[in-house]
N, C-alpha and C positions, 0 to 999 in steps of 0.2 A: 504492501500497501504506500509507506515512504517512498517507495524506488518510483511506481508510477508519477504521484506527486509534483516529486522533482524533475521528472522527464516530460510532466503536461507544459510546464512552460518553456522548454525549449523546443518541443513541437510546435506550440502557437509562434515562436521568437521565429522556427522556418519555415512557415507558412506566409508570415510578417514577411518576412524576408524577401519569398518567390515573388509575393505580391510588389514589393517596391520593383524588382527586376523586373518582372513583368510591364510595371507600369512608363519605368525609364526608356524599355524596348523599343514597347508600342507607341510612341509619343507621334500623331501624324504634322505637327506644328512644325517648320521651317526651327530650325535650332539655331537659337540668339537670338530670333530676330527685334524682341525688346532691347536688350540691352545693345542690339544694333545700333539701335535709333539714339538710345542714351548717350554710347560711345561718341555716334555722329556729332551729336550736340555736345558734348564734353567740348571736343577737338575745334569744333566751328569756333566754340565760347576761347576757346584757349588762342587761335590763329587769329581771327576776326576782332574779339571782345565778345564779353556777354550779353551786351545788348545784343545780339544780332541770333542770338539762339532759338527763337521763336521768329526768326526769318526761314521759312521752312524750306527755301531752294537753295540756298545755300547747305542745309543740312541733307537735303535729300541726294543733293553730289556729291556732299563728303559719305552718307551710305555707299553711294557705288561704289567711289574709292574703296571703303572697307571693302565689301562685297559684291563683286559686281553683279552675282546673279543674284543676289537678297531681294524682296520689295522694297522701296523707298515707304516708312511712316512719317505722317508727322510729329515731332516731338510735343506732344503738348501734357508734359509729367512737371511737377515744381522744379525749380532751378536748384534746386537739394541734390536731387536726383543728376542730373549733368554737374555738380560739384563733383558727387560720390563717386562718377565714371570718368572725373580729371584723372585721380589719382590714377588710373591705370592707364592711362595714355600712353607713358612711355613702351609701354611694351605693346610687342605686336598682336594684332587682332582677334585670333586664334590664342595665345596664350591670356590674354586679357577676359575674352567670356570665361577661359575656364578657371581663372583664378575669384572671377565675379561667380560663378555657378558655387563652386565648391566651397567658398567663405560664406556663402548665401544658407546653402542645405546645412554647413557644421553650425552655422551662427542658431539657425532655427533650432535642429535637435538638441543643440549646446542649451537655449534657453529652455526651452523644454524641458529637459533635463533638473538643470540648475532651480526651478522654482516647482518641482515637482518637493512632493514630502517622504517618500520614498526614498530606497537606497536599495543599491546591488541589482540582483536581478529584476526586482519588483521593478526597478525603475525602467531599465532599458526594455525590456516588454512594452510597456505603453509607450514609448519616447517613440520606438520601432514601430510601433503601431500607428501613431500620432503622422509618420510621416510618411505613409503609405497610400493616402487615397490619392487619386489621382489628379487633384488641382495640384497638391507638392510639386510631383513630378512637372509636370505643367509647367507650373511658375519656375522650377528650375531650367529646363528643356529650352526658355523663350528667353531665359533671363532677366527675368521680373524682377522688380523693388520690393514687390508685395511681403514678401517671407521677411523683411528688417521691419517689418508692421508691425508682423505677428512678435517677431522678436522681443517690441517695445512692451507688447499687451504681456505677455509670458513673463517676463523683467518684474514690468511693475506692478502685477495680479502676487510675488515676491515678496518684493519690498511693502506692497501696503498690508498684507499679513504680517510683516514684521514692524509695525508702525514706523516705518525711516519714509513717511511722505512726501516730503519733496523730492528726494532721490525717486521715486517712484512718477516725479512728476516728469523731472528730466527722462526718465527711461522715455516717455509715453511724446516726447517732443518726435521721436522716429514717427509718428503717425504723420507727421506734414511731407512726408516722403509720399505719400498717396491717400491724401485727409478722407479722398471720399468713403475708404474702406468703412472708417469706425468715427465717422463725424458729428455720431450722438454721445460719445463714450465723455466726454470732455464736459456737457452739461447733464449728461447721468453722475458724474462726480461731484458736480453744483449739488443738484437735487437732493445725494446724499451725503452731502454737509462734508464733502473730503474737500476743505478750502485752501488747507496747503499743500497738496498734492496739484488742486488746478492753478494756484498761484505760478506756483515753479513751472508749471508746464505753459501760462501764458507769455509768464517771463522769457523763455528759451522760446518760444515760439516768436513773439514780439522781437529780438535780439535776430531770428533768424530772418525773418521778414524786411528787419531794418538791412541788413546784407544784401537781402536779393532785390533790394530797393538801390541801393547805391551800387551793385552792378549792373543790376540788368536795367537800370532807369528807367526813365518816363515811358519811352516807348518801348523797351523790351515789356514791360507790365501790359500795356497798353494793348501790346500784340496777344498776347498771355491769354488776358479776358476775354478778347476778340474770340480767341479759338476755341475756349470753355464756352462760349455762349453760342459756338455753330454748332453743325449738325454733328449728330453722335459718329463715334467710328461707327464701322461696320458689327455688326452683334454684338455692340454694348448695352444691348439691353435687354438680351434674353433672360437676363437675372434681374429685373424690375415688376413692378406692376406692368406696367404695358406690355413689357414680352411676356409674361408669363400669363396674365389676365386681360390683357389690351383697355386695360382704365387708363386713359391720358387727360391731358385737361384739368378744370378746373375738381373733377370727381379724383383722380387721381392726388392732386395737391390735399384736399379737403382729409382725405386718407389717410395719407405722410402725415397731416398735423394731427389726426387722430392717434393714430400711433405712435409719434414721436410724446404726445401725453401721456400716455401708457406705458412709456418708457418710463416718462420721469417719476411719474407713482410711483412704478415699481421700485425703481432706484430707492427714491427714498423710504420707502416702505424695507430695501433690502440693505440701508444704510449700517447694519449690522454685518453684514459679509460683504465685502470690499469686492470679494471676488465676481461674485453674482453680479454684484452692479456693473460691473465691465460687462460681467455675458452682456444684462438685457442692455447694454450701449451698442454690445458688437451689433448684437442681432436685430438691434432695433433702425441701425445704419444701414445695415444690407437690405431690410424689406422697404426702405423708402429711401434708397439713391435710387436717382435718374441712372445712373452712369456706372456697371460695374461688367468684371469681367470673370469668366471660369477660375484664372489664377488666382480672382481676388477672395476667392473662400478659402484660402490659407488663414485668413482672421478667422473664420466657422471653426476652424482645428481646433485654436486656442481657446474659445467658448468652448467647446468639447473636454478639453483637457482642465477647463479650471472647474468645471461641473462635474467632471471625474472625479478631480481631489476632493473639492469640497463639499458631495454629497455621495460616496461613497457605497449606495443601497440597492437593490435591483431596482426598486421603481426610476431612479437616476438613470442607473448603467444599461440597462436594457435596450431603450431607445437611442444611444449613445452607440451602442453594440451597431443594433441596427441601421444605423444610419451610416457608420462605417462600411459593414459588410455590402452596403450599396454605395457605395465612392469604394469600393476594391475589384479587379478586375475578373475574381469570381464573380459577381454579379452580372459585369460582362459579359462575359465564357456561358451564362445560365440567361446572358437576353435578358432578364432584370433590372439593369441600371438605367435609373430615369433620365429623361430627356433634359437637355441643361436647362430648362426651364423648368421643369417640375422639381428641382433643386431649390427653387423660391416658395415655393409651397410646403418643404419640408423646415426650412429657416421659419416659416410664417409662424407655422405648426409648434414648432419648439419654442418661438418667442412668446404663440400664446398661453402654451402649459405653463412658461415659466410665470406671467402673468398673473394664470389663474391660479397656482400655487402661491403670488408671494403674500399674502396676508397669513399661512402657516410658516413660511421660512422664515419673513418677518420677525416671527415672535421666537424661532429659535435660535440658540445660541451656537456658530457652529465651533469646531473642538480648533481651531485656528484664528477665532475669531477675534479681528483689532482693536481693543479697546483703544479710547482718545480719538475718537476719527479725526477730528480737525488740527 
């Protein structure tokens, strides 16, 4: 019996590692296509000045110089992404992409492991499982920046548990790399009374904005805002109210407001459980934002990771395992994997479930509750 209990985690780890390998092997997207755009913008900034990184003509030319047979995309990320990519500009492009991808994956897995409360094999099996969903391999494969946003959320969770509120706010400044993925998290922290965390995040964010204004200039900022107001990139609405439910216009706006209010009320009720405050902020962001890519589901992994750690009961974990199975290549082999726009409904169901149990959770004191929230 003891030998069987020891063997079970090893078998689970083997199945998870096979799933990870299958996901990386079967990715259909062009390799490095997003990092390719980041690096092109970075090199335009270094060579022509940072005010030109939203001038799409030179960015497109640079993309073709880096990889002639790759599709050129407009650069519409915050300037912080181009700054990060600029650190790898001295390297050959192929080398810079491999370094970016390896560091992103290592940082993602390392942040999950560091934020966990378990130790030994009991820590690494769930970490491997958290890396296994197809959207993680997609994010790494295309060189997306969103794994670093997920890092900030995971690190902030542990820091909040340890009542290191200012450090948590600084960690959350990584949200500025891709704000749309978790834009409600700061408001959820405010509703939960995490004033010091929000103040640290606001201060670091203000400093980054000032540097961005100084480096890109008024024309660069205007170009950036104009492109954000333009048509969404192809496929960017599949995970939104419009793409999943066909809801647009004023009705969609009203529904987003209702969901936002639900998130704030839930965050207030969950103020003694800092991790769950992050979770409702993440889920609320994902179901209300009008622009989301498949790889952005990396932040959904962090939400699941936090719930797994803070609520170790079957009632909470069975839905998480079910979601993991649906995101695994095993579901794809059996043709049980949801279409991309169905993941919106899964996120919405998780959010509704979180809000529904808020009244009970708000009364409970989790085992790692942070005392003295503000």
